mmCIF file of the N, C-alpha and C atoms, coordinates in Angstrom:
data_MODEL
# 
_entry.id   MODEL 
# 
loop_
_atom_site.group_PDB 
_atom_site.id 
_atom_site.type_symbol 
_atom_site.label_atom_id 
_atom_site.label_alt_id 
_atom_site.label_comp_id 
_atom_site.label_asym_id 
_atom_site.label_entity_id 
_atom_site.label_seq_id 
_atom_site.pdbx_PDB_ins_code 
_atom_site.Cartn_x 
_atom_site.Cartn_y 
_atom_site.Cartn_z 
_atom_site.occupancy 
_atom_site.B_iso_or_equiv 
_atom_site.pdbx_formal_charge 
_atom_site.auth_seq_id 
_atom_site.auth_comp_id 
_atom_site.auth_asym_id 
_atom_site.auth_atom_id 
_atom_site.pdbx_PDB_model_num 
ATOM 1   N N  . UNK A 1 1  ? 7.812  -144.322 135.326 1.00 0.00 ? 1  UNK A N  1 
ATOM 2   C CA . UNK A 1 1  ? 8.921  -144.505 136.232 1.00 0.00 ? 1  UNK A CA 1 
ATOM 3   C C  . UNK A 1 1  ? 8.490  -145.455 137.337 1.00 0.00 ? 1  UNK A C  1 
ATOM 4   N N  . UNK A 1 2  ? 9.443  -146.286 137.746 1.00 0.00 ? 2  UNK A N  1 
ATOM 5   C CA . UNK A 1 2  ? 9.208  -147.170 138.876 1.00 0.00 ? 2  UNK A CA 1 
ATOM 6   C C  . UNK A 1 2  ? 10.222 -146.823 139.954 1.00 0.00 ? 2  UNK A C  1 
ATOM 7   N N  . UNK A 1 3  ? 9.741  -146.520 141.146 1.00 0.00 ? 3  UNK A N  1 
ATOM 8   C CA . UNK A 1 3  ? 10.594 -146.153 142.270 1.00 0.00 ? 3  UNK A CA 1 
ATOM 9   C C  . UNK A 1 3  ? 10.808 -147.366 143.166 1.00 0.00 ? 3  UNK A C  1 
ATOM 10  N N  . UNK A 1 4  ? 12.082 -147.633 143.465 1.00 0.00 ? 4  UNK A N  1 
ATOM 11  C CA . UNK A 1 4  ? 12.426 -148.685 144.418 1.00 0.00 ? 4  UNK A CA 1 
ATOM 12  C C  . UNK A 1 4  ? 13.060 -147.997 145.620 1.00 0.00 ? 4  UNK A C  1 
ATOM 13  N N  . UNK A 1 5  ? 12.428 -148.130 146.766 1.00 0.00 ? 5  UNK A N  1 
ATOM 14  C CA . UNK A 1 5  ? 12.995 -147.588 147.994 1.00 0.00 ? 5  UNK A CA 1 
ATOM 15  C C  . UNK A 1 5  ? 14.103 -148.534 148.451 1.00 0.00 ? 5  UNK A C  1 
ATOM 16  N N  . UNK A 1 6  ? 15.287 -147.971 148.676 1.00 0.00 ? 6  UNK A N  1 
ATOM 17  C CA . UNK A 1 6  ? 16.436 -148.789 149.041 1.00 0.00 ? 6  UNK A CA 1 
ATOM 18  C C  . UNK A 1 6  ? 16.800 -148.640 150.519 1.00 0.00 ? 6  UNK A C  1 
ATOM 19  N N  . UNK A 1 7  ? 15.897 -148.015 151.274 1.00 0.00 ? 7  UNK A N  1 
ATOM 20  C CA . UNK A 1 7  ? 15.966 -147.916 152.738 1.00 0.00 ? 7  UNK A CA 1 
ATOM 21  C C  . UNK A 1 7  ? 14.534 -147.993 153.257 1.00 0.00 ? 7  UNK A C  1 
ATOM 22  N N  . UNK A 1 8  ? 14.387 -148.069 154.568 1.00 0.00 ? 8  UNK A N  1 
ATOM 23  C CA . UNK A 1 8  ? 13.063 -147.952 155.164 1.00 0.00 ? 8  UNK A CA 1 
ATOM 24  C C  . UNK A 1 8  ? 12.658 -146.477 155.062 1.00 0.00 ? 8  UNK A C  1 
ATOM 25  N N  . UNK A 1 9  ? 11.523 -146.168 154.450 1.00 0.00 ? 9  UNK A N  1 
ATOM 26  C CA . UNK A 1 9  ? 11.120 -144.761 154.296 1.00 0.00 ? 9  UNK A CA 1 
ATOM 27  C C  . UNK A 1 9  ? 11.045 -144.045 155.641 1.00 0.00 ? 9  UNK A C  1 
ATOM 28  N N  . UNK A 1 10 ? 11.483 -142.790 155.630 1.00 0.00 ? 10 UNK A N  1 
ATOM 29  C CA . UNK A 1 10 ? 11.364 -141.991 156.833 1.00 0.00 ? 10 UNK A CA 1 
ATOM 30  C C  . UNK A 1 10 ? 12.551 -141.085 157.070 1.00 0.00 ? 10 UNK A C  1 
ATOM 31  N N  . UNK A 1 11 ? 13.580 -141.619 157.670 1.00 0.00 ? 11 UNK A N  1 
ATOM 32  C CA . UNK A 1 11 ? 14.711 -140.813 158.085 1.00 0.00 ? 11 UNK A CA 1 
ATOM 33  C C  . UNK A 1 11 ? 15.808 -140.755 157.031 1.00 0.00 ? 11 UNK A C  1 
ATOM 34  N N  . UNK A 1 12 ? 16.378 -139.578 156.846 1.00 0.00 ? 12 UNK A N  1 
ATOM 35  C CA . UNK A 1 12 ? 17.505 -139.423 155.949 1.00 0.00 ? 12 UNK A CA 1 
ATOM 36  C C  . UNK A 1 12 ? 18.773 -139.967 156.580 1.00 0.00 ? 12 UNK A C  1 
ATOM 37  N N  . UNK A 1 13 ? 19.755 -140.266 155.746 1.00 0.00 ? 13 UNK A N  1 
ATOM 38  C CA . UNK A 1 13 ? 21.049 -140.710 156.235 1.00 0.00 ? 13 UNK A CA 1 
ATOM 39  C C  . UNK A 1 13 ? 21.163 -142.195 156.509 1.00 0.00 ? 13 UNK A C  1 
ATOM 40  N N  . UNK A 1 14 ? 20.155 -142.969 156.122 1.00 0.00 ? 14 UNK A N  1 
ATOM 41  C CA . UNK A 1 14 ? 20.206 -144.412 156.339 1.00 0.00 ? 14 UNK A CA 1 
ATOM 42  C C  . UNK A 1 14 ? 21.146 -145.073 155.333 1.00 0.00 ? 14 UNK A C  1 
ATOM 43  N N  . UNK A 1 15 ? 21.597 -146.276 155.681 1.00 0.00 ? 15 UNK A N  1 
ATOM 44  C CA . UNK A 1 15 ? 22.422 -147.055 154.770 1.00 0.00 ? 15 UNK A CA 1 
ATOM 45  C C  . UNK A 1 15 ? 21.528 -147.840 153.823 1.00 0.00 ? 15 UNK A C  1 
ATOM 46  N N  . UNK A 1 16 ? 21.965 -147.943 152.585 1.00 0.00 ? 16 UNK A N  1 
ATOM 47  C CA . UNK A 1 16 ? 21.246 -148.718 151.578 1.00 0.00 ? 16 UNK A CA 1 
ATOM 48  C C  . UNK A 1 16 ? 21.126 -150.167 152.045 1.00 0.00 ? 16 UNK A C  1 
ATOM 49  N N  . UNK A 1 17 ? 19.958 -150.736 151.885 1.00 0.00 ? 17 UNK A N  1 
ATOM 50  C CA . UNK A 1 17 ? 19.731 -152.143 152.211 1.00 0.00 ? 17 UNK A CA 1 
ATOM 51  C C  . UNK A 1 17 ? 20.125 -152.943 150.965 1.00 0.00 ? 17 UNK A C  1 
ATOM 52  N N  . UNK A 1 18 ? 21.231 -153.702 151.030 1.00 0.00 ? 18 UNK A N  1 
ATOM 53  C CA . UNK A 1 18 ? 21.755 -154.376 149.832 1.00 0.00 ? 18 UNK A CA 1 
ATOM 54  C C  . UNK A 1 18 ? 20.738 -155.263 149.110 1.00 0.00 ? 18 UNK A C  1 
ATOM 55  N N  . UNK A 1 19 ? 19.860 -155.909 149.857 1.00 0.00 ? 19 UNK A N  1 
ATOM 56  C CA . UNK A 1 19 ? 18.868 -156.807 149.240 1.00 0.00 ? 19 UNK A CA 1 
ATOM 57  C C  . UNK A 1 19 ? 17.893 -156.078 148.330 1.00 0.00 ? 19 UNK A C  1 
ATOM 58  N N  . UNK A 1 20 ? 17.743 -154.770 148.521 1.00 0.00 ? 20 UNK A N  1 
ATOM 59  C CA . UNK A 1 20 ? 16.825 -154.021 147.658 1.00 0.00 ? 20 UNK A CA 1 
ATOM 60  C C  . UNK A 1 20 ? 17.346 -153.962 146.226 1.00 0.00 ? 20 UNK A C  1 
ATOM 61  N N  . UNK A 1 21 ? 18.660 -154.116 146.052 1.00 0.00 ? 21 UNK A N  1 
ATOM 62  C CA . UNK A 1 21 ? 19.204 -154.114 144.696 1.00 0.00 ? 21 UNK A CA 1 
ATOM 63  C C  . UNK A 1 21 ? 18.800 -155.367 143.930 1.00 0.00 ? 21 UNK A C  1 
ATOM 64  N N  . UNK A 1 22 ? 18.461 -156.453 144.661 1.00 0.00 ? 22 UNK A N  1 
ATOM 65  C CA . UNK A 1 22 ? 17.905 -157.641 144.004 1.00 0.00 ? 22 UNK A CA 1 
ATOM 66  C C  . UNK A 1 22 ? 16.577 -157.296 143.339 1.00 0.00 ? 22 UNK A C  1 
ATOM 67  N N  . UNK A 1 23 ? 15.789 -156.445 143.990 1.00 0.00 ? 23 UNK A N  1 
ATOM 68  C CA . UNK A 1 23 ? 14.518 -155.997 143.415 1.00 0.00 ? 23 UNK A CA 1 
ATOM 69  C C  . UNK A 1 23 ? 14.765 -155.182 142.145 1.00 0.00 ? 23 UNK A C  1 
ATOM 70  N N  . UNK A 1 24 ? 15.789 -154.341 142.186 1.00 0.00 ? 24 UNK A N  1 
ATOM 71  C CA . UNK A 1 24 ? 16.124 -153.536 141.006 1.00 0.00 ? 24 UNK A CA 1 
ATOM 72  C C  . UNK A 1 24 ? 16.538 -154.452 139.862 1.00 0.00 ? 24 UNK A C  1 
ATOM 73  N N  . UNK A 1 25 ? 17.382 -155.450 140.153 1.00 0.00 ? 25 UNK A N  1 
ATOM 74  C CA . UNK A 1 25 ? 17.819 -156.390 139.107 1.00 0.00 ? 25 UNK A CA 1 
ATOM 75  C C  . UNK A 1 25 ? 16.633 -157.146 138.502 1.00 0.00 ? 25 UNK A C  1 
ATOM 76  N N  . UNK A 1 26 ? 15.734 -157.619 139.357 1.00 0.00 ? 26 UNK A N  1 
ATOM 77  C CA . UNK A 1 26 ? 14.562 -158.355 138.875 1.00 0.00 ? 26 UNK A CA 1 
ATOM 78  C C  . UNK A 1 26 ? 13.663 -157.453 138.036 1.00 0.00 ? 26 UNK A C  1 
ATOM 79  N N  . UNK A 1 27 ? 13.480 -156.231 138.476 1.00 0.00 ? 27 UNK A N  1 
ATOM 80  C CA . UNK A 1 27 ? 12.670 -155.273 137.727 1.00 0.00 ? 27 UNK A CA 1 
ATOM 81  C C  . UNK A 1 27 ? 13.297 -154.976 136.372 1.00 0.00 ? 27 UNK A C  1 
ATOM 82  N N  . UNK A 1 28 ? 14.609 -154.750 136.358 1.00 0.00 ? 28 UNK A N  1 
ATOM 83  C CA . UNK A 1 28 ? 15.313 -154.461 135.112 1.00 0.00 ? 28 UNK A CA 1 
ATOM 84  C C  . UNK A 1 28 ? 15.189 -155.637 134.144 1.00 0.00 ? 28 UNK A C  1 
ATOM 85  N N  . UNK A 1 29 ? 15.317 -156.844 134.651 1.00 0.00 ? 29 UNK A N  1 
ATOM 86  C CA . UNK A 1 29 ? 15.176 -158.042 133.813 1.00 0.00 ? 29 UNK A CA 1 
ATOM 87  C C  . UNK A 1 29 ? 13.774 -158.105 133.205 1.00 0.00 ? 29 UNK A C  1 
ATOM 88  N N  . UNK A 1 30 ? 12.760 -157.863 134.030 1.00 0.00 ? 30 UNK A N  1 
ATOM 89  C CA . UNK A 1 30 ? 11.376 -157.880 133.542 1.00 0.00 ? 30 UNK A CA 1 
ATOM 90  C C  . UNK A 1 30 ? 11.162 -156.814 132.469 1.00 0.00 ? 30 UNK A C  1 
ATOM 91  N N  . UNK A 1 31 ? 11.676 -155.628 132.712 1.00 0.00 ? 31 UNK A N  1 
ATOM 92  C CA . UNK A 1 31 ? 11.544 -154.526 131.755 1.00 0.00 ? 31 UNK A CA 1 
ATOM 93  C C  . UNK A 1 31 ? 12.195 -154.885 130.425 1.00 0.00 ? 31 UNK A C  1 
ATOM 94  N N  . UNK A 1 32 ? 13.402 -155.431 130.502 1.00 0.00 ? 32 UNK A N  1 
ATOM 95  C CA . UNK A 1 32 ? 14.118 -155.801 129.277 1.00 0.00 ? 32 UNK A CA 1 
ATOM 96  C C  . UNK A 1 32 ? 13.419 -156.930 128.532 1.00 0.00 ? 32 UNK A C  1 
ATOM 97  N N  . UNK A 1 33 ? 12.984 -157.939 129.251 1.00 0.00 ? 33 UNK A N  1 
ATOM 98  C CA . UNK A 1 33 ? 12.326 -159.091 128.625 1.00 0.00 ? 33 UNK A CA 1 
ATOM 99  C C  . UNK A 1 33 ? 11.003 -158.719 127.966 1.00 0.00 ? 33 UNK A C  1 
ATOM 100 N N  . UNK A 1 34 ? 10.356 -157.689 128.480 1.00 0.00 ? 34 UNK A N  1 
ATOM 101 C CA . UNK A 1 34 ? 9.049  -157.299 127.964 1.00 0.00 ? 34 UNK A CA 1 
ATOM 102 C C  . UNK A 1 34 ? 9.091  -156.009 127.152 1.00 0.00 ? 34 UNK A C  1 
ATOM 103 N N  . UNK A 1 35 ? 10.300 -155.550 126.857 1.00 0.00 ? 35 UNK A N  1 
ATOM 104 C CA . UNK A 1 35 ? 10.510 -154.374 126.015 1.00 0.00 ? 35 UNK A CA 1 
ATOM 105 C C  . UNK A 1 35 ? 9.658  -153.188 126.480 1.00 0.00 ? 35 UNK A C  1 
ATOM 106 N N  . UNK A 1 36 ? 9.764  -152.883 127.757 1.00 0.00 ? 36 UNK A N  1 
ATOM 107 C CA . UNK A 1 36 ? 9.016  -151.785 128.364 1.00 0.00 ? 36 UNK A CA 1 
ATOM 108 C C  . UNK A 1 36 ? 9.932  -150.568 128.463 1.00 0.00 ? 36 UNK A C  1 
ATOM 109 N N  . UNK A 1 37 ? 9.422  -149.416 128.110 1.00 0.00 ? 37 UNK A N  1 
ATOM 110 C CA . UNK A 1 37 ? 10.188 -148.171 128.190 1.00 0.00 ? 37 UNK A CA 1 
ATOM 111 C C  . UNK A 1 37 ? 9.828  -147.460 129.483 1.00 0.00 ? 37 UNK A C  1 
ATOM 112 N N  . UNK A 1 38 ? 10.637 -147.676 130.513 1.00 0.00 ? 38 UNK A N  1 
ATOM 113 C CA . UNK A 1 38 ? 10.369 -147.088 131.825 1.00 0.00 ? 38 UNK A CA 1 
ATOM 114 C C  . UNK A 1 38 ? 11.694 -146.905 132.567 1.00 0.00 ? 38 UNK A C  1 
ATOM 115 N N  . UNK A 1 39 ? 11.782 -145.842 133.348 1.00 0.00 ? 39 UNK A N  1 
ATOM 116 C CA . UNK A 1 39 ? 12.960 -145.585 134.168 1.00 0.00 ? 39 UNK A CA 1 
ATOM 117 C C  . UNK A 1 39 ? 12.830 -146.321 135.497 1.00 0.00 ? 39 UNK A C  1 
ATOM 118 N N  . UNK A 1 40 ? 13.987 -146.660 136.071 1.00 0.00 ? 40 UNK A N  1 
ATOM 119 C CA . UNK A 1 40 ? 14.034 -147.231 137.414 1.00 0.00 ? 40 UNK A CA 1 
ATOM 120 C C  . UNK A 1 40 ? 14.765 -146.223 138.301 1.00 0.00 ? 40 UNK A C  1 
ATOM 121 N N  . UNK A 1 41 ? 14.059 -145.732 139.307 1.00 0.00 ? 41 UNK A N  1 
ATOM 122 C CA . UNK A 1 41 ? 14.603 -144.756 140.236 1.00 0.00 ? 41 UNK A CA 1 
ATOM 123 C C  . UNK A 1 41 ? 14.841 -145.430 141.580 1.00 0.00 ? 41 UNK A C  1 
ATOM 124 N N  . UNK A 1 42 ? 15.990 -145.136 142.202 1.00 0.00 ? 42 UNK A N  1 
ATOM 125 C CA . UNK A 1 42 ? 16.267 -145.648 143.542 1.00 0.00 ? 42 UNK A CA 1 
ATOM 126 C C  . UNK A 1 42 ? 16.373 -144.475 144.500 1.00 0.00 ? 42 UNK A C  1 
ATOM 127 N N  . UNK A 1 43 ? 15.873 -144.692 145.706 1.00 0.00 ? 43 UNK A N  1 
ATOM 128 C CA . UNK A 1 43 ? 15.823 -143.622 146.703 1.00 0.00 ? 43 UNK A CA 1 
ATOM 129 C C  . UNK A 1 43 ? 16.204 -144.191 148.059 1.00 0.00 ? 43 UNK A C  1 
ATOM 130 N N  . UNK A 1 44 ? 17.329 -143.709 148.579 1.00 0.00 ? 44 UNK A N  1 
ATOM 131 C CA . UNK A 1 44 ? 17.732 -144.079 149.926 1.00 0.00 ? 44 UNK A CA 1 
ATOM 132 C C  . UNK A 1 44 ? 19.109 -144.695 149.977 1.00 0.00 ? 44 UNK A C  1 
ATOM 133 N N  . UNK A 1 45 ? 19.990 -144.069 150.747 1.00 0.00 ? 45 UNK A N  1 
ATOM 134 C CA . UNK A 1 45 ? 21.320 -144.616 150.946 1.00 0.00 ? 45 UNK A CA 1 
ATOM 135 C C  . UNK A 1 45 ? 22.234 -144.514 149.737 1.00 0.00 ? 45 UNK A C  1 
ATOM 136 N N  . UNK A 1 46 ? 21.884 -143.631 148.808 1.00 0.00 ? 46 UNK A N  1 
ATOM 137 C CA . UNK A 1 46 ? 22.717 -143.484 147.618 1.00 0.00 ? 46 UNK A CA 1 
ATOM 138 C C  . UNK A 1 46 ? 23.842 -142.499 147.937 1.00 0.00 ? 46 UNK A C  1 
ATOM 139 N N  . UNK A 1 47 ? 25.061 -142.973 147.767 1.00 0.00 ? 47 UNK A N  1 
ATOM 140 C CA . UNK A 1 47 ? 26.255 -142.157 148.004 1.00 0.00 ? 47 UNK A CA 1 
ATOM 141 C C  . UNK A 1 47 ? 27.336 -142.592 147.028 1.00 0.00 ? 47 UNK A C  1 
ATOM 142 N N  . UNK A 1 48 ? 28.544 -142.100 147.212 1.00 0.00 ? 48 UNK A N  1 
ATOM 143 C CA . UNK A 1 48 ? 29.615 -142.416 146.260 1.00 0.00 ? 48 UNK A CA 1 
ATOM 144 C C  . UNK A 1 48 ? 29.983 -143.897 146.272 1.00 0.00 ? 48 UNK A C  1 
ATOM 145 N N  . UNK A 1 49 ? 29.683 -144.603 147.350 1.00 0.00 ? 49 UNK A N  1 
ATOM 146 C CA . UNK A 1 49 ? 29.970 -146.037 147.423 1.00 0.00 ? 49 UNK A CA 1 
ATOM 147 C C  . UNK A 1 49 ? 28.862 -146.903 146.840 1.00 0.00 ? 49 UNK A C  1 
ATOM 148 N N  . UNK A 1 50 ? 27.627 -146.413 146.849 1.00 0.00 ? 50 UNK A N  1 
ATOM 149 C CA . UNK A 1 50 ? 26.495 -147.260 146.449 1.00 0.00 ? 50 UNK A CA 1 
ATOM 150 C C  . UNK A 1 50 ? 25.913 -146.925 145.080 1.00 0.00 ? 50 UNK A C  1 
ATOM 151 N N  . UNK A 1 51 ? 26.223 -145.758 144.546 1.00 0.00 ? 51 UNK A N  1 
ATOM 152 C CA . UNK A 1 51 ? 25.588 -145.352 143.296 1.00 0.00 ? 51 UNK A CA 1 
ATOM 153 C C  . UNK A 1 51 ? 25.944 -146.296 142.148 1.00 0.00 ? 51 UNK A C  1 
ATOM 154 N N  . UNK A 1 52 ? 27.192 -146.728 142.088 1.00 0.00 ? 52 UNK A N  1 
ATOM 155 C CA . UNK A 1 52 ? 27.601 -147.624 141.003 1.00 0.00 ? 52 UNK A CA 1 
ATOM 156 C C  . UNK A 1 52 ? 26.931 -148.989 141.139 1.00 0.00 ? 52 UNK A C  1 
ATOM 157 N N  . UNK A 1 53 ? 26.747 -149.458 142.371 1.00 0.00 ? 53 UNK A N  1 
ATOM 158 C CA . UNK A 1 53 ? 26.051 -150.731 142.601 1.00 0.00 ? 53 UNK A CA 1 
ATOM 159 C C  . UNK A 1 53 ? 24.605 -150.633 142.122 1.00 0.00 ? 53 UNK A C  1 
ATOM 160 N N  . UNK A 1 54 ? 23.963 -149.507 142.424 1.00 0.00 ? 54 UNK A N  1 
ATOM 161 C CA . UNK A 1 54 ? 22.572 -149.313 141.999 1.00 0.00 ? 54 UNK A CA 1 
ATOM 162 C C  . UNK A 1 54 ? 22.485 -149.203 140.478 1.00 0.00 ? 54 UNK A C  1 
ATOM 163 N N  . UNK A 1 55 ? 23.450 -148.534 139.885 1.00 0.00 ? 55 UNK A N  1 
ATOM 164 C CA . UNK A 1 55 ? 23.476 -148.396 138.426 1.00 0.00 ? 55 UNK A CA 1 
ATOM 165 C C  . UNK A 1 55 ? 23.684 -149.758 137.771 1.00 0.00 ? 55 UNK A C  1 
ATOM 166 N N  . UNK A 1 56 ? 24.618 -150.524 138.290 1.00 0.00 ? 56 UNK A N  1 
ATOM 167 C CA . UNK A 1 56 ? 24.883 -151.864 137.751 1.00 0.00 ? 56 UNK A CA 1 
ATOM 168 C C  . UNK A 1 56 ? 23.655 -152.759 137.888 1.00 0.00 ? 56 UNK A C  1 
ATOM 169 N N  . UNK A 1 57 ? 22.897 -152.576 138.959 1.00 0.00 ? 57 UNK A N  1 
ATOM 170 C CA . UNK A 1 57 ? 21.675 -153.369 139.166 1.00 0.00 ? 57 UNK A CA 1 
ATOM 171 C C  . UNK A 1 57 ? 20.586 -153.011 138.159 1.00 0.00 ? 57 UNK A C  1 
ATOM 172 N N  . UNK A 1 58 ? 20.661 -151.788 137.582 1.00 0.00 ? 58 UNK A N  1 
ATOM 173 C CA . UNK A 1 58 ? 19.674 -151.411 136.570 1.00 0.00 ? 58 UNK A CA 1 
ATOM 174 C C  . UNK A 1 58 ? 19.019 -150.065 136.765 1.00 0.00 ? 58 UNK A C  1 
ATOM 175 N N  . UNK A 1 59 ? 19.293 -149.400 137.867 1.00 0.00 ? 59 UNK A N  1 
ATOM 176 C CA . UNK A 1 59 ? 18.691 -148.084 138.099 1.00 0.00 ? 59 UNK A CA 1 
ATOM 177 C C  . UNK A 1 59 ? 19.328 -147.046 137.180 1.00 0.00 ? 59 UNK A C  1 
ATOM 178 N N  . UNK A 1 60 ? 18.520 -146.069 136.770 1.00 0.00 ? 60 UNK A N  1 
ATOM 179 C CA . UNK A 1 60 ? 19.064 -144.989 135.932 1.00 0.00 ? 60 UNK A CA 1 
ATOM 180 C C  . UNK A 1 60 ? 18.689 -143.602 136.455 1.00 0.00 ? 60 UNK A C  1 
ATOM 181 N N  . UNK A 1 61 ? 17.950 -143.550 137.556 1.00 0.00 ? 61 UNK A N  1 
ATOM 182 C CA . UNK A 1 61 ? 17.650 -142.283 138.230 1.00 0.00 ? 61 UNK A CA 1 
ATOM 183 C C  . UNK A 1 61 ? 17.928 -142.501 139.712 1.00 0.00 ? 61 UNK A C  1 
ATOM 184 N N  . UNK A 1 62 ? 18.628 -141.532 140.324 1.00 0.00 ? 62 UNK A N  1 
ATOM 185 C CA . UNK A 1 62 ? 19.094 -141.694 141.698 1.00 0.00 ? 62 UNK A CA 1 
ATOM 186 C C  . UNK A 1 62 ? 18.679 -140.493 142.540 1.00 0.00 ? 62 UNK A C  1 
ATOM 187 N N  . UNK A 1 63 ? 18.017 -140.759 143.663 1.00 0.00 ? 63 UNK A N  1 
ATOM 188 C CA . UNK A 1 63 ? 17.691 -139.707 144.617 1.00 0.00 ? 63 UNK A CA 1 
ATOM 189 C C  . UNK A 1 63 ? 18.844 -139.676 145.618 1.00 0.00 ? 63 UNK A C  1 
ATOM 190 N N  . UNK A 1 64 ? 19.533 -138.530 145.661 1.00 0.00 ? 64 UNK A N  1 
ATOM 191 C CA . UNK A 1 64 ? 20.696 -138.390 146.535 1.00 0.00 ? 64 UNK A CA 1 
ATOM 192 C C  . UNK A 1 64 ? 20.443 -137.196 147.447 1.00 0.00 ? 64 UNK A C  1 
ATOM 193 N N  . UNK A 1 65 ? 20.345 -137.461 148.726 1.00 0.00 ? 65 UNK A N  1 
ATOM 194 C CA . UNK A 1 65 ? 20.070 -136.386 149.677 1.00 0.00 ? 65 UNK A CA 1 
ATOM 195 C C  . UNK A 1 65 ? 21.244 -136.119 150.588 1.00 0.00 ? 65 UNK A C  1 
ATOM 196 N N  . UNK A 1 66 ? 21.393 -136.932 151.603 1.00 0.00 ? 66 UNK A N  1 
ATOM 197 C CA . UNK A 1 66 ? 22.398 -136.721 152.634 1.00 0.00 ? 66 UNK A CA 1 
ATOM 198 C C  . UNK A 1 66 ? 23.810 -136.644 152.064 1.00 0.00 ? 66 UNK A C  1 
ATOM 199 N N  . UNK A 1 67 ? 24.114 -137.471 151.076 1.00 0.00 ? 67 UNK A N  1 
ATOM 200 C CA . UNK A 1 67 ? 25.462 -137.472 150.493 1.00 0.00 ? 67 UNK A CA 1 
ATOM 201 C C  . UNK A 1 67 ? 25.798 -136.138 149.826 1.00 0.00 ? 67 UNK A C  1 
ATOM 202 N N  . UNK A 1 68 ? 24.774 -135.356 149.526 1.00 0.00 ? 68 UNK A N  1 
ATOM 203 C CA . UNK A 1 68 ? 25.015 -134.030 148.947 1.00 0.00 ? 68 UNK A CA 1 
ATOM 204 C C  . UNK A 1 68 ? 24.965 -132.962 150.038 1.00 0.00 ? 68 UNK A C  1 
ATOM 205 N N  . UNK A 1 69 ? 23.901 -132.931 150.807 1.00 0.00 ? 69 UNK A N  1 
ATOM 206 C CA . UNK A 1 69 ? 23.733 -131.831 151.760 1.00 0.00 ? 69 UNK A CA 1 
ATOM 207 C C  . UNK A 1 69 ? 24.710 -131.886 152.926 1.00 0.00 ? 69 UNK A C  1 
ATOM 208 N N  . UNK A 1 70 ? 25.266 -133.046 153.226 1.00 0.00 ? 70 UNK A N  1 
ATOM 209 C CA . UNK A 1 70 ? 26.258 -133.147 154.296 1.00 0.00 ? 70 UNK A CA 1 
ATOM 210 C C  . UNK A 1 70 ? 27.671 -132.840 153.801 1.00 0.00 ? 70 UNK A C  1 
ATOM 211 N N  . UNK A 1 71 ? 27.821 -132.561 152.525 1.00 0.00 ? 71 UNK A N  1 
ATOM 212 C CA . UNK A 1 71 ? 29.112 -132.253 151.940 1.00 0.00 ? 71 UNK A CA 1 
ATOM 213 C C  . UNK A 1 71 ? 29.418 -130.772 152.131 1.00 0.00 ? 71 UNK A C  1 
ATOM 214 N N  . UNK A 1 72 ? 30.670 -130.448 152.412 1.00 0.00 ? 72 UNK A N  1 
ATOM 215 C CA . UNK A 1 72 ? 31.046 -129.044 152.595 1.00 0.00 ? 72 UNK A CA 1 
ATOM 216 C C  . UNK A 1 72 ? 30.850 -128.233 151.324 1.00 0.00 ? 72 UNK A C  1 
ATOM 217 N N  . UNK A 1 73 ? 31.100 -128.853 150.176 1.00 0.00 ? 73 UNK A N  1 
ATOM 218 C CA . UNK A 1 73 ? 30.943 -128.174 148.887 1.00 0.00 ? 73 UNK A CA 1 
ATOM 219 C C  . UNK A 1 73 ? 29.827 -128.874 148.105 1.00 0.00 ? 73 UNK A C  1 
ATOM 220 N N  . UNK A 1 74 ? 28.621 -128.375 148.258 1.00 0.00 ? 74 UNK A N  1 
ATOM 221 C CA . UNK A 1 74 ? 27.447 -129.015 147.657 1.00 0.00 ? 74 UNK A CA 1 
ATOM 222 C C  . UNK A 1 74 ? 27.562 -129.071 146.136 1.00 0.00 ? 74 UNK A C  1 
ATOM 223 N N  . UNK A 1 75 ? 28.009 -127.988 145.526 1.00 0.00 ? 75 UNK A N  1 
ATOM 224 C CA . UNK A 1 75 ? 28.128 -127.978 144.066 1.00 0.00 ? 75 UNK A CA 1 
ATOM 225 C C  . UNK A 1 75 ? 29.125 -129.029 143.581 1.00 0.00 ? 75 UNK A C  1 
ATOM 226 N N  . UNK A 1 76 ? 30.225 -129.165 144.277 1.00 0.00 ? 76 UNK A N  1 
ATOM 227 C CA . UNK A 1 76 ? 31.224 -130.182 143.918 1.00 0.00 ? 76 UNK A CA 1 
ATOM 228 C C  . UNK A 1 76 ? 30.642 -131.587 144.081 1.00 0.00 ? 76 UNK A C  1 
ATOM 229 N N  . UNK A 1 77 ? 29.887 -131.794 145.146 1.00 0.00 ? 77 UNK A N  1 
ATOM 230 C CA . UNK A 1 77 ? 29.268 -133.102 145.383 1.00 0.00 ? 77 UNK A CA 1 
ATOM 231 C C  . UNK A 1 77 ? 28.302 -133.443 144.261 1.00 0.00 ? 77 UNK A C  1 
ATOM 232 N N  . UNK A 1 78 ? 27.486 -132.489 143.866 1.00 0.00 ? 78 UNK A N  1 
ATOM 233 C CA . UNK A 1 78 ? 26.529 -132.718 142.769 1.00 0.00 ? 78 UNK A CA 1 
ATOM 234 C C  . UNK A 1 78 ? 27.275 -133.060 141.494 1.00 0.00 ? 78 UNK A C  1 
ATOM 235 N N  . UNK A 1 79 ? 28.318 -132.311 141.193 1.00 0.00 ? 79 UNK A N  1 
ATOM 236 C CA . UNK A 1 79 ? 29.082 -132.544 139.973 1.00 0.00 ? 79 UNK A CA 1 
ATOM 237 C C  . UNK A 1 79 ? 29.745 -133.920 139.984 1.00 0.00 ? 79 UNK A C  1 
ATOM 238 N N  . UNK A 1 80 ? 30.239 -134.356 141.138 1.00 0.00 ? 80 UNK A N  1 
ATOM 239 C CA . UNK A 1 80 ? 30.888 -135.665 141.202 1.00 0.00 ? 80 UNK A CA 1 
ATOM 240 C C  . UNK A 1 80 ? 29.877 -136.788 140.933 1.00 0.00 ? 80 UNK A C  1 
ATOM 241 N N  . UNK A 1 81 ? 28.632 -136.620 141.368 1.00 0.00 ? 81 UNK A N  1 
ATOM 242 C CA . UNK A 1 81 ? 27.606 -137.631 141.098 1.00 0.00 ? 81 UNK A CA 1 
ATOM 243 C C  . UNK A 1 81 ? 27.192 -137.616 139.630 1.00 0.00 ? 81 UNK A C  1 
ATOM 244 N N  . UNK A 1 82 ? 27.225 -136.485 139.010 1.00 0.00 ? 82 UNK A N  1 
ATOM 245 C CA . UNK A 1 82 ? 26.858 -136.398 137.580 1.00 0.00 ? 82 UNK A CA 1 
ATOM 246 C C  . UNK A 1 82 ? 27.841 -137.158 136.702 1.00 0.00 ? 82 UNK A C  1 
ATOM 247 N N  . UNK A 1 83 ? 29.082 -137.260 137.146 1.00 0.00 ? 83 UNK A N  1 
ATOM 248 C CA . UNK A 1 83 ? 30.099 -137.991 136.386 1.00 0.00 ? 83 UNK A CA 1 
ATOM 249 C C  . UNK A 1 83 ? 29.864 -139.465 136.501 1.00 0.00 ? 83 UNK A C  1 
# 
């Protein structure tokens, strides 16, 4: 697995830094071109607005913290991300 931090490490609740998705795209391209079997995980600023952008960039594992724990219905939030 390769982890790409999409915020400055440290504090929860930060906004995803859009330029970090360029790193995900470049990594995904390298993986595909070299036929490497590895997951790309993104951590930071993942929410209902950014998860699809990260997925489109090539990530397939998502660390979601604040977008879940700040939700009134945690189970519903988790289920919505699974879809």
